[in-house]
C-alpha positions as CSV (number, residue, x, y, z in Angstrom):
1,M,17.7,-5.1,2.1
2,K,16.9,-1.6,3.5
3,H,17.1,1.3,1.1
4,N,17.9,4.8,2.1
5,S,14.7,6.7,1.2
6,R,15.6,10.1,2.6
7,L,15.8,11.7,-0.9
8,S,12.5,10.3,-1.9
9,S,10.9,11.4,1.4
10,V,12.4,14.9,1.0
11,L,11.0,15.2,-2.5
12,H,7.6,14.0,-1.3
13,A,7.6,16.6,1.5
14,L,8.8,19.5,-0.6
15,L,6.2,18.9,-3.3
16,H,3.5,18.9,-0.7
17,M,5.0,22.1,0.8
18,A,5.0,23.7,-2.7
19,E,1.2,23.3,-2.8
20,Q,0.7,25.2,0.4
21,D,0.4,29.0,0.8
22,G,1.9,29.1,4.3
23,P,4.3,27.2,6.5
24,V,3.9,23.5,7.1
25,T,4.5,22.0,10.5
26,S,6.9,19.1,11.1
27,E,3.9,17.2,12.5
28,T,1.9,17.6,9.2
29,I,4.9,16.5,7.1
30,A,5.5,13.6,9.4
31,Q,1.9,12.5,9.1
32,C,2.2,12.7,5.3
33,L,5.4,10.6,5.2
34,G,4.4,8.2,7.9
35,T,7.3,9.1,10.1
36,N,8.2,11.0,13.3
37,P,8.3,14.8,13.5
38,V,11.8,14.6,15.0
39,V,13.0,12.9,11.9
40,V,11.3,15.6,9.8
41,R,13.0,18.4,11.8
42,R,16.4,16.8,11.6
43,T,16.1,16.3,7.8
44,M,14.6,19.7,7.2
45,G,17.6,21.1,9.2
46,Y,19.9,19.9,6.5
47,L,17.8,21.6,3.9
48,R,17.7,24.8,5.9
49,E,21.6,24.8,6.1
50,A,21.6,24.4,2.3
51,G,19.3,27.4,1.9
52,I,16.4,25.4,0.4
53,V,13.9,25.8,3.2
54,T,13.4,28.2,6.1
55,S,11.5,27.7,9.4
56,D,9.1,30.0,11.2
57,R,8.8,29.6,15.0
58,G,5.7,29.9,17.1
59,H,2.1,28.9,16.9
60,A,1.7,29.6,13.2
61,G,5.2,28.4,12.4
62,G,6.5,25.6,10.3
63,W,8.7,25.0,7.2
64,R,8.6,27.0,4.0
65,I,10.4,26.5,0.7
66,H,12.9,29.3,0.4
67,A,14.6,28.5,-2.9
68,D,13.1,28.8,-6.4
69,L,11.8,25.3,-7.4
70,R,13.3,25.9,-10.9
71,T,16.8,26.1,-9.5
72,V,16.8,23.3,-6.9
73,T,18.1,20.0,-8.4
74,L,17.9,16.5,-7.1
75,R,21.7,16.6,-6.9
76,Q,21.6,19.6,-4.6
77,L,19.1,17.8,-2.4
78,H,21.2,14.6,-2.4
79,E,24.2,16.7,-1.4
80,A,22.3,18.6,1.3
81,L,21.3,15.2,2.8
82,G,25.0,14.3,3.2
83,E,25.4,12.4,-0.1
84,P,24.2,9.0,1.1
85,A,25.6,6.0,-0.7
86,M,23.9,5.4,-4.1
87,F,24.2,1.7,-4.0
88,A,23.6,-0.9,-1.3
89,I,26.1,-3.3,-2.8
90,G,29.8,-3.1,-2.4
91,N,33.1,-4.9,-2.0
92,R,33.4,-7.8,0.4
93,N,36.7,-6.5,1.6
94,E,38.0,-3.0,0.8
95,A,41.8,-3.9,1.1
96,P,42.1,-7.6,0.1
97,E,45.4,-9.4,-0.1
98,C,43.9,-12.0,-2.5
99,L,44.7,-11.1,-6.1
100,V,41.4,-12.6,-7.3
101,E,39.5,-10.3,-4.9
102,Q,41.6,-7.3,-6.0
103,S,40.5,-8.0,-9.6
104,V,36.8,-8.3,-8.5
105,N,37.1,-5.0,-6.5
106,A,38.7,-3.2,-9.5
107,A,35.8,-4.3,-11.8
108,L,33.1,-3.4,-9.3
109,E,34.6,-0.1,-8.2
110,G,35.0,1.1,-11.8
111,T,31.4,0.1,-12.7
112,F,30.0,1.6,-9.5
113,A,31.9,4.9,-10.2
114,E,30.5,5.1,-13.8
115,A,27.0,4.3,-12.7
116,E,27.1,6.9,-9.9
117,A,28.5,9.6,-12.2
118,L,25.7,8.9,-14.6
119,L,23.1,9.1,-11.9
120,L,24.5,12.3,-10.4
121,K,24.5,13.9,-13.9
122,R,20.8,13.0,-14.3
123,F,20.1,14.3,-10.8
124,S,21.7,17.6,-11.9
125,E,19.2,17.9,-14.8
126,I,16.0,17.3,-12.7
127,T,14.6,20.2,-10.7
128,L,11.8,20.5,-8.1
129,A,9.9,22.5,-10.7
130,D,10.1,19.5,-13.1
131,L,8.6,17.2,-10.4
132,A,5.9,19.7,-9.5
133,A,4.9,20.0,-13.2
134,D,4.7,16.2,-13.4
135,F,2.6,16.1,-10.3
136,A,0.3,18.8,-11.7
137,R,-0.2,16.8,-14.9
138,R,-0.9,13.6,-13.0
139,H,-3.3,15.4,-10.6
140,A,-5.2,17.0,-13.6
141,A,-5.5,13.6,-15.3
142,A,-6.8,11.9,-12.2
143,R,-9.4,14.6,-11.8
144,R,-10.5,14.1,-15.4
145,R,-10.8,10.4,-14.9
146,R,-13.0,10.9,-11.8
147,S,-15.3,13.3,-13.6
């Protein structure tokens, strides 16, 4: 089953961008993510519309983080990406006539709604700064292990 990995990819890209002093090109981000620069430009366009990144044109251009990492939450990023479905599972038929299937749908829909609400609440509590701090800790520990 294919998962939607856009949020994970965006987080990966933004954390790399946060480590840079200047703009980062779509080509550089694409290479980092193992994808196509067109995909990066399309995705970053959503983040630009949300005010999270800006873009500079020209030879020295690229993408920059515009927002404060302490204020950007995973939920904001999820919303900027168009709020893709949280779960890959769902009802077999959305409007069944069968009473058994109606019972199944009611149980699944309620459970999915509860799980999604909990996940979105947690997404609201995690910022890019939290992830950047975790990365910095991991990076420092890796350097110490290599020394």
